C-alpha positions as CSV (number, residue, x, y, z in Angstrom):
1,X,33.3,-2.0,-10.2
2,X,29.6,-2.5,-10.2
3,X,26.6,-0.2,-10.1
4,X,24.2,-0.2,-7.1
5,X,20.8,1.5,-7.2
6,X,20.9,4.5,-5.0
7,X,17.7,6.3,-5.4
8,X,15.0,7.6,-7.7
9,X,14.7,11.1,-9.1
10,X,11.4,12.6,-10.2
11,X,11.1,15.8,-12.2
12,X,8.3,18.0,-11.0
13,X,6.6,21.4,-11.5
14,X,5.3,21.4,-7.9
15,X,8.0,19.9,-5.8
16,X,6.2,20.2,-2.4
17,X,3.0,18.5,-3.7
18,X,4.9,15.6,-5.3
19,X,7.1,15.2,-2.2
20,X,4.0,15.0,0.0
21,X,2.5,12.3,-2.3
22,X,5.6,10.1,-2.4
23,X,6.2,10.5,1.3
24,X,2.7,9.3,2.0
25,X,2.9,6.6,-0.6
26,X,6.2,5.1,0.5
27,X,6.5,6.1,4.2
28,X,9.8,7.8,3.4
29,X,10.6,10.8,5.6
30,X,11.0,14.2,4.0
31,X,14.6,15.2,5.0
32,X,14.6,18.5,3.2
33,X,12.2,20.3,0.9
34,X,11.6,23.6,-0.7
35,X,10.2,24.8,-4.1
36,X,13.3,23.6,-6.0
37,X,13.9,20.1,-4.6
38,X,12.9,17.6,-2.0
39,X,14.9,14.7,-0.5
40,X,13.0,11.8,1.0
41,X,14.8,9.0,2.9
42,X,13.5,5.6,4.2
43,X,13.7,4.2,7.7
44,X,15.7,1.0,7.5
45,X,16.0,-0.9,4.2
46,X,15.1,0.2,0.7
47,X,16.5,2.6,-1.8
48,X,18.6,5.2,-0.1
49,X,16.5,8.1,-1.2
50,X,13.8,9.6,-3.5
51,X,14.8,13.0,-4.9
52,X,12.3,15.4,-6.5
53,X,13.8,18.0,-8.7
54,X,12.1,21.1,-10.1
55,X,12.2,21.5,-13.9
56,X,10.8,24.3,-16.1
57,X,8.9,22.1,-18.5
58,X,5.7,20.0,-17.9
59,X,5.5,16.3,-18.6
60,X,4.4,15.7,-22.2
61,X,5.0,12.0,-22.9
62,X,5.1,8.6,-21.4
63,X,8.0,7.8,-19.1
64,X,10.8,5.9,-20.7
65,X,11.6,4.4,-17.3
66,X,9.3,3.8,-14.4
67,X,9.1,2.2,-10.9
68,X,7.4,-1.1,-10.1
69,X,6.1,-1.6,-6.6
70,X,5.1,-4.9,-5.0
71,X,2.4,-5.1,-2.3
72,X,0.5,-7.9,-0.5
73,X,-2.9,-6.5,-1.6
74,X,-2.8,-4.7,-5.0
75,X,-6.4,-3.6,-5.0
76,X,-6.3,-2.1,-1.5
77,X,-3.0,-0.4,-2.3
78,X,-4.3,1.2,-5.5
79,X,-7.3,2.5,-3.6
80,X,-5.0,4.0,-0.9
81,X,-2.8,5.6,-3.6
82,X,-5.8,7.1,-5.4
83,X,-7.0,8.6,-2.1
84,X,-3.5,10.1,-1.6
85,X,-3.7,11.8,-5.1
86,X,-2.6,9.2,-7.6
87,X,-4.5,8.4,-10.8
88,X,-5.3,4.8,-11.8
89,X,-4.5,4.4,-15.5
90,X,-5.2,0.7,-16.3
91,X,-5.1,-2.8,-15.1
92,X,-3.1,-5.4,-17.1
93,X,-2.8,-9.1,-17.0
94,X,-0.2,-11.0,-19.0
95,X,0.7,-14.7,-18.5
96,X,-1.1,-14.8,-15.1
97,X,0.7,-11.7,-13.8
98,X,-1.6,-8.7,-13.0
99,X,-0.5,-5.1,-12.4
100,X,-2.0,-1.6,-12.3
101,X,-0.4,1.3,-14.1
102,X,-0.8,4.5,-12.1
103,X,0.3,8.2,-12.3
104,X,1.5,10.3,-9.4
105,X,0.1,13.8,-9.1
106,X,2.9,15.0,-11.5
107,X,1.9,12.5,-14.2
108,X,4.9,10.2,-13.6
109,X,3.9,6.5,-14.3
110,X,4.5,3.7,-11.9
111,X,3.1,0.2,-11.5
112,X,1.7,-1.7,-8.6
113,X,1.6,-5.6,-8.5
114,X,1.4,-8.3,-5.9
């Protein structure tokens, strides 16, 4: 047996707002959503879903796991995500590889590179 990535789950205090952000950021369609959970699915290829789950506690520390996204134009994509509600945290370059650390509106970190 092997494991296959199925989806990503985010904890949130405001499920509809985070679902709206990730739907706009990824183009995934919101299949179902309420104040307790949201289920976003892609058209075509990609992870099978993004799931956003309501939790009682707020985010208090750095993620132990995060998502890396690739794009053809990192700078333009970072600007688009900021306009959609993300926060740019920092740019990093290591061994010729550059990426931007960001946070979604719920404070979850993710990275954008090209």
